[in-house]
C-alpha positions as CSV (number, residue, x, y, z in Angstrom):
1,M,5.5,-6.5,-26.0
2,L,8.1,-3.5,-25.7
3,S,8.2,-3.7,-21.8
4,K,9.2,-7.4,-21.8
5,L,11.5,-7.1,-24.3
6,L,13.8,-4.2,-22.3
7,V,13.2,-6.2,-19.6
8,H,14.5,-9.6,-20.9
9,K,17.6,-7.4,-22.7
10,F,18.8,-5.3,-19.9
11,I,18.1,-7.3,-16.4
12,K,19.7,-10.3,-15.4
13,N,17.9,-13.1,-14.0
14,Y,14.8,-11.0,-14.5
15,K,12.4,-14.0,-13.4
16,N,14.1,-13.8,-9.9
17,T,12.1,-10.6,-8.6
18,E,12.7,-11.8,-4.9
19,E,16.4,-11.0,-5.4
20,E,17.2,-7.6,-4.4
21,S,20.0,-7.2,-6.9
22,V,17.4,-8.1,-10.1
23,R,14.4,-5.7,-7.9
24,T,17.1,-2.8,-8.1
25,G,17.5,-3.2,-11.7
26,Y,13.7,-3.4,-12.4
27,G,13.7,0.0,-10.6
28,I,16.6,1.5,-12.4
29,L,15.1,0.1,-15.8
30,G,12.0,1.9,-14.9
31,G,14.1,5.2,-13.8
32,I,16.0,5.5,-16.7
33,V,13.0,4.7,-19.1
34,G,11.0,7.6,-17.3
35,I,13.9,10.1,-17.9
36,L,14.2,9.5,-21.3
37,V,10.6,9.7,-22.4
38,N,9.9,12.7,-20.2
39,L,13.1,14.6,-21.3
40,T,11.8,14.4,-24.9
41,L,8.7,15.0,-24.2
42,F,9.7,18.4,-21.8
43,T,12.0,19.4,-24.7
44,T,9.0,19.2,-27.7
45,K,6.2,20.5,-25.3
46,L,8.4,23.5,-24.5
47,I,9.3,24.5,-27.7
48,I,5.6,24.0,-28.7
49,G,4.9,26.2,-25.6
50,I,6.9,29.0,-26.7
51,I,6.2,29.1,-30.5
52,S,2.6,28.8,-29.7
53,K,2.7,31.0,-26.9
54,S,0.3,28.4,-24.8
55,I,0.5,28.4,-21.1
56,A,-1.3,25.0,-21.1
57,V,1.4,23.3,-23.2
58,T,4.2,25.3,-21.3
59,A,2.6,24.0,-18.1
60,D,2.3,20.4,-19.4
61,A,6.2,20.6,-20.2
62,F,7.6,21.6,-16.8
63,N,5.3,18.7,-15.5
64,N,6.9,16.4,-17.9
65,L,10.3,17.8,-16.6
66,S,9.2,17.2,-12.9
67,D,8.5,13.5,-14.1
68,A,11.8,13.3,-15.3
69,A,13.1,14.5,-11.7
70,S,10.9,12.0,-10.3
71,S,12.5,9.2,-12.3
72,I,15.9,10.3,-10.8
73,I,14.8,10.0,-7.2
74,T,13.3,6.9,-8.0
75,I,16.3,5.4,-9.2
76,L,18.4,6.9,-6.1
77,G,15.6,5.3,-3.8
78,F,16.1,2.1,-5.3
79,K,19.9,2.4,-4.7
80,L,19.7,3.7,-1.3
81,S,17.1,1.2,0.1
82,N,19.5,-1.5,-0.7
83,I,22.0,-0.2,2.0
84,P,22.6,-3.4,4.2
85,A,21.1,-3.3,7.8
86,D,23.7,-1.5,10.5
87,E,23.3,-0.5,14.4
88,E,21.1,2.6,13.9
89,H,18.8,0.8,11.1
90,P,19.1,-3.1,12.2
91,F,16.0,-3.9,9.8
92,G,17.5,-2.0,6.7
93,H,16.6,0.7,4.7
94,G,13.9,-0.8,2.9
95,R,11.5,2.6,3.9
96,I,13.8,4.6,2.0
97,E,12.0,3.5,-1.6
98,Y,8.9,4.7,-0.1
99,I,10.3,8.0,0.6
100,S,11.5,8.8,-2.6
101,G,7.9,8.2,-3.8
102,L,6.9,10.9,-1.0
103,I,9.5,13.2,-2.5
104,V,8.1,12.7,-6.1
105,A,4.5,13.2,-4.8
106,F,5.6,16.5,-3.5
107,M,7.5,17.5,-6.4
108,V,4.4,17.1,-8.7
109,M,2.2,19.3,-6.4
110,I,4.7,22.3,-6.4
111,V,4.4,22.2,-10.2
112,G,0.7,22.1,-9.8
113,F,0.6,25.3,-7.7
114,Q,3.1,27.0,-9.8
115,F,1.3,26.8,-12.9
116,I,-2.5,27.3,-11.5
117,K,-0.8,30.8,-10.4
118,S,0.6,31.3,-14.1
119,S,-2.6,30.2,-15.8
120,I,-4.9,32.6,-13.6
121,Q,-2.6,35.5,-14.2
122,R,-3.2,34.4,-18.2
123,I,-6.8,34.6,-17.9
124,L,-6.5,38.2,-16.3
125,N,-3.9,39.1,-19.0
126,P,-4.9,36.9,-22.1
127,Q,-2.3,36.4,-24.9
128,T,-3.2,34.8,-28.4
129,V,-2.5,31.3,-28.9
130,I,-1.4,30.4,-32.2
131,F,-2.1,26.9,-33.7
132,E,-0.2,24.8,-36.0
133,T,-0.8,21.6,-37.2
134,I,2.6,20.1,-36.4
135,P,2.8,21.0,-32.6
136,F,-0.8,19.6,-32.4
137,V,0.7,16.2,-34.1
138,L,3.4,16.0,-31.7
139,I,0.9,16.7,-28.6
140,L,-1.0,13.8,-29.8
141,L,2.1,11.8,-30.1
142,S,3.1,12.8,-26.6
143,I,-0.3,11.5,-25.7
144,G,0.4,8.1,-27.0
145,F,4.2,7.8,-25.7
146,K,2.6,8.8,-21.7
147,V,0.2,5.9,-22.6
148,W,2.8,3.6,-23.3
149,L,5.0,4.6,-20.1
150,S,1.9,4.2,-18.1
151,R,1.8,0.9,-19.2
152,F,5.6,-0.1,-18.7
153,N,5.6,1.4,-15.3
154,K,2.7,-0.7,-14.4
155,F,4.3,-3.9,-15.7
156,I,7.6,-3.4,-14.0
157,G,5.7,-2.2,-10.7
158,N,3.5,-5.2,-10.6
159,S,6.6,-7.7,-11.6
160,I,8.4,-6.2,-7.9
161,N,5.2,-5.2,-6.2
162,S,6.7,-1.5,-6.0
163,T,4.7,1.3,-4.6
164,A,6.7,3.7,-6.5
165,L,6.6,2.3,-9.9
166,K,2.9,1.9,-9.6
167,A,2.4,5.3,-8.4
168,A,4.6,6.7,-11.6
169,S,2.3,4.6,-13.8
170,L,-0.7,6.3,-12.1
171,D,1.0,9.3,-12.5
172,A,1.6,9.2,-16.1
173,L,-1.9,8.2,-16.8
174,G,-2.6,11.4,-15.1
175,D,-0.3,13.1,-17.4
176,V,-2.5,11.1,-20.5
177,V,-5.8,13.4,-19.2
178,T,-3.8,16.4,-18.7
179,S,-2.0,16.3,-22.8
180,S,-5.3,15.7,-23.7
181,T,-6.9,18.6,-22.1
182,V,-3.9,20.7,-23.4
183,A,-4.3,19.5,-27.0
184,L,-8.0,20.6,-26.8
185,S,-7.0,23.8,-25.7
186,L,-4.9,24.3,-29.0
187,L,-7.5,22.8,-30.7
188,L,-10.1,25.3,-29.8
189,S,-7.9,28.1,-29.9
190,K,-7.8,28.2,-33.6
191,W,-11.8,28.8,-33.7
192,T,-12.3,31.7,-31.0
193,S,-10.3,34.3,-29.3
194,F,-11.7,33.6,-25.9
195,P,-8.9,32.9,-23.5
196,V,-9.5,29.4,-23.3
197,D,-5.8,28.4,-22.9
198,G,-5.8,30.0,-19.3
199,Y,-8.7,28.3,-18.1
200,I,-7.6,24.9,-19.5
201,G,-4.4,25.6,-18.0
202,V,-6.5,26.1,-14.6
203,I,-7.6,22.7,-15.1
204,V,-4.5,20.8,-16.3
205,S,-2.8,22.4,-12.9
206,I,-5.8,21.2,-10.8
207,L,-5.4,17.3,-12.5
208,I,-1.6,17.6,-11.8
209,L,-2.6,19.0,-7.9
210,Y,-4.8,15.9,-7.6
211,S,-2.0,13.6,-9.2
212,G,0.5,14.6,-6.8
213,F,-2.2,14.3,-3.5
214,S,-2.8,11.0,-4.7
215,L,0.5,10.1,-4.5
216,V,1.4,11.4,-1.2
217,K,-1.5,9.5,-0.1
218,D,-0.2,6.2,-1.7
219,T,3.3,6.7,-0.6
220,L,2.3,8.0,3.1
221,N,0.6,5.2,3.6
222,P,2.9,2.6,4.1
223,L,4.9,4.8,6.2
224,L,2.5,5.4,8.8
225,G,1.9,1.6,9.0
226,E,-0.9,0.8,6.5
227,A,-3.5,-2.5,6.7
228,P,-1.3,-5.6,5.6
229,D,-2.3,-7.2,2.3
230,E,-5.2,-9.2,3.1
231,E,-3.9,-12.4,0.6
232,L,-0.7,-12.4,2.8
233,V,-2.8,-12.4,5.8
234,K,-4.7,-15.5,4.9
235,D,-1.6,-17.2,3.4
236,I,0.2,-16.7,6.7
237,K,-3.0,-17.9,8.5
238,D,-3.6,-20.7,6.6
239,G,0.2,-21.8,6.3
240,V,0.3,-21.9,10.2
241,L,-3.2,-23.9,10.6
242,S,-1.7,-26.5,8.1
243,Y,0.9,-28.0,10.8
244,E,-0.1,-31.0,13.0
245,N,-1.5,-30.1,16.5
246,I,-2.2,-26.5,15.6
247,T,-5.8,-25.8,16.0
248,G,-6.2,-22.1,15.9
249,V,-4.4,-18.8,15.3
250,H,-4.9,-15.4,16.7
251,D,-2.9,-11.9,16.9
252,L,-1.4,-12.0,13.6
253,I,0.8,-8.7,13.5
254,I,2.9,-7.5,10.3
255,H,5.4,-5.0,10.5
256,N,6.7,-3.5,7.1
257,Y,10.2,-2.3,6.8
258,G,10.1,-1.8,3.1
259,P,9.0,-3.9,0.0
260,G,10.1,-7.6,0.7
261,R,11.2,-6.9,4.1
262,C,8.2,-7.8,6.7
263,M,8.2,-9.3,9.8
264,A,5.5,-10.8,11.8
265,S,4.3,-12.5,14.8
266,I,1.3,-14.8,15.2
267,H,-0.2,-16.8,18.3
268,A,-0.9,-20.7,17.4
269,E,-3.0,-22.6,19.9
270,V,-2.1,-26.0,20.8
271,P,-3.0,-29.1,22.8
272,S,-1.5,-28.8,26.5
273,N,-1.4,-32.5,26.8
274,I,1.4,-33.0,24.3
275,S,5.0,-33.0,24.8
276,I,6.6,-29.7,24.9
277,V,9.4,-30.5,22.9
278,K,7.2,-31.8,20.4
279,I,5.5,-28.9,19.8
280,H,8.4,-26.4,19.8
281,D,9.8,-28.4,16.9
282,I,6.4,-27.8,15.3
283,I,6.7,-24.6,16.0
284,D,10.1,-24.1,14.8
285,T,9.6,-25.7,11.3
286,A,6.5,-23.9,10.7
287,E,8.5,-20.7,11.6
288,K,11.4,-21.8,9.1
289,E,9.5,-22.8,6.3
290,I,6.5,-20.0,6.1
291,S,9.0,-17.5,6.3
292,E,11.1,-19.0,3.5
293,K,7.8,-19.5,1.5
294,F,6.3,-15.8,1.8
295,K,9.9,-13.7,2.3
296,I,9.1,-12.6,5.7
297,H,10.7,-13.0,9.4
298,L,7.4,-15.1,11.2
299,V,8.3,-15.5,15.1
300,I,5.1,-17.8,16.3
301,H,3.9,-17.7,20.0
302,M,2.6,-21.0,21.3
303,D,-0.8,-21.0,23.6
304,P,-1.2,-24.1,24.9
305,I,-5.3,-25.1,25.0
306,N,-7.1,-27.3,27.7
307,V,-8.7,-30.0,25.6
308,D,-9.3,-33.0,28.6
309,D,-11.2,-30.4,30.9
310,K,-15.0,-31.4,30.2
311,E,-15.8,-27.9,32.8
312,V,-13.4,-26.2,30.4
313,L,-15.1,-27.3,26.8
314,N,-18.7,-27.2,28.0
315,T,-18.2,-23.7,29.3
316,Q,-16.5,-22.5,26.1
317,K,-19.0,-24.0,23.9
318,Q,-21.6,-21.9,25.9
319,V,-19.8,-18.7,26.1
320,A,-19.2,-19.0,22.1
321,E,-23.1,-19.2,21.7
322,I,-23.5,-16.3,23.5
323,L,-20.9,-14.2,21.6
324,D,-22.3,-15.7,18.4
325,K,-25.5,-14.0,19.0
326,N,-23.5,-10.6,18.9
327,P,-22.6,-9.5,15.3
328,M,-19.9,-7.2,16.0
329,I,-17.8,-10.1,17.5
330,K,-16.0,-12.0,15.1
331,S,-14.2,-15.0,17.2
332,M,-13.0,-15.6,20.5
333,H,-9.2,-16.9,21.5
334,D,-7.4,-17.8,24.7
335,F,-10.0,-19.3,26.6
336,R,-9.3,-20.7,30.1
337,V,-10.9,-21.1,33.3
338,V,-8.4,-20.0,36.1
339,G,-9.1,-21.0,39.9
340,E,-10.5,-23.4,42.0
341,G,-13.8,-23.9,44.1
342,E,-17.0,-21.9,43.6
343,R,-15.5,-18.4,42.4
344,K,-13.5,-19.0,39.3
345,N,-12.5,-16.7,36.4
346,L,-13.1,-17.0,33.0
347,I,-10.5,-15.2,30.8
348,F,-10.6,-15.0,27.1
349,D,-10.0,-12.6,24.5
350,V,-12.7,-11.3,22.1
351,V,-12.1,-10.0,18.3
352,V,-14.7,-7.4,17.2
353,D,-14.9,-6.9,13.4
354,S,-14.4,-2.9,13.0
355,S,-16.3,-2.9,9.9
356,K,-19.6,-3.8,12.1
357,R,-18.7,-2.1,15.6
358,N,-21.2,0.0,16.9
359,K,-18.9,3.3,17.6
360,S,-21.1,4.4,20.2
361,I,-20.5,1.3,22.1
362,S,-17.1,1.2,24.2
363,D,-14.7,-1.7,25.1
364,E,-16.2,-1.3,28.9
365,H,-19.8,-1.6,27.7
366,L,-19.1,-4.5,25.4
367,K,-17.2,-6.3,28.4
368,N,-20.1,-5.6,30.9
369,E,-22.9,-6.9,28.3
370,I,-21.0,-10.2,27.6
371,C,-20.6,-10.6,31.5
372,S,-23.8,-10.0,32.2
373,E,-25.0,-12.5,29.7
374,I,-22.8,-15.1,31.1
375,K,-23.7,-14.6,35.0
376,S,-26.9,-15.3,34.0
377,I,-25.7,-18.7,33.2
378,Y,-22.6,-19.1,35.3
379,P,-23.1,-16.5,38.7
380,H,-20.2,-17.9,40.0
381,Y,-18.1,-16.8,37.4
382,E,-16.2,-13.8,37.1
383,C,-14.9,-12.8,33.8
384,I,-11.8,-11.0,32.4
385,I,-12.0,-10.0,28.8
386,T,-9.6,-8.3,26.4
387,I,-11.3,-6.9,23.7
388,D,-9.1,-7.0,20.3
389,D,-10.4,-4.9,17.0
390,D,-9.9,-6.4,13.8
391,F,-9.1,-3.9,11.2
392,M,-8.9,-6.2,8.2
């Protein structure tokens, strides 16, 4: 496969994709290949567009030119994202890769807007499109090039888990559709004088705009703070739970500071009757080993759980049975009984499944509903409940 051959030839230590230098090498290779392919296609299609007087072909040519510029920005994004952390940016500059992807997306949309205007003018003022076999065959060959480029960018993007290169793959795939539409426009011009070229140009422009909009969405999400990868969430939780004396986990938060630059924090439930020094050593080991394994910076907060008090255990069991009846409630954690004598406080957190949550039910209403059921069994307990939303 050509993609693998290029990677093996031009990237040193290509298997160590976790290393920043190797990751940058992948990104630069993807950018250079994108520039070469798109500049070749731009030159070819521009000549075809001038010869055939086709606005659709010309629009497609400048779309390829914008793709070449996008590849340049992608290369710059990979280079700048590797700038070391400093006083102003203590977590590095990794998000520049997302910003470069966003710039690329806006460039694609600008091209779409420009050519939808040109295509409408061609509909209002039609010109004869000249069909010739050689230009038509060249357009078909350009489609083959774009299919390969899409697969190449996807291969590179998956190898280093790059949003920018995955977006470039989708963009190239969108170009396959637009170029196919352009080829159809040229073919139809052979048999009709109807200004099909202008209408096809509008379709091509709309497809370019849609591609740009999709890219904006894909690159903006990590900048805004999208939900973390479900597999990473599961791996972290399972990893922490695999350590001795850690009986439960909750409140996992993952911050993304760029590809391969994640910071995470999680609460781990541990028995309150074991040595604080022993559990501290377990927590330290878990933080170090899981951080190294998943290439993240993990901080674990320790939550001591009472495992000896029968009153606490029995009450917790009863409360869990009450919560199990509510389909919106996913789990409960940090359960404790505070106070002495008849009046005591039940303090716990409830995790609500956001996909099953009834939007008309407020947090306060849900708390009152739970408290009411608990008081029917334990009238002397006061409830202090915190509602946590689970957006996974």
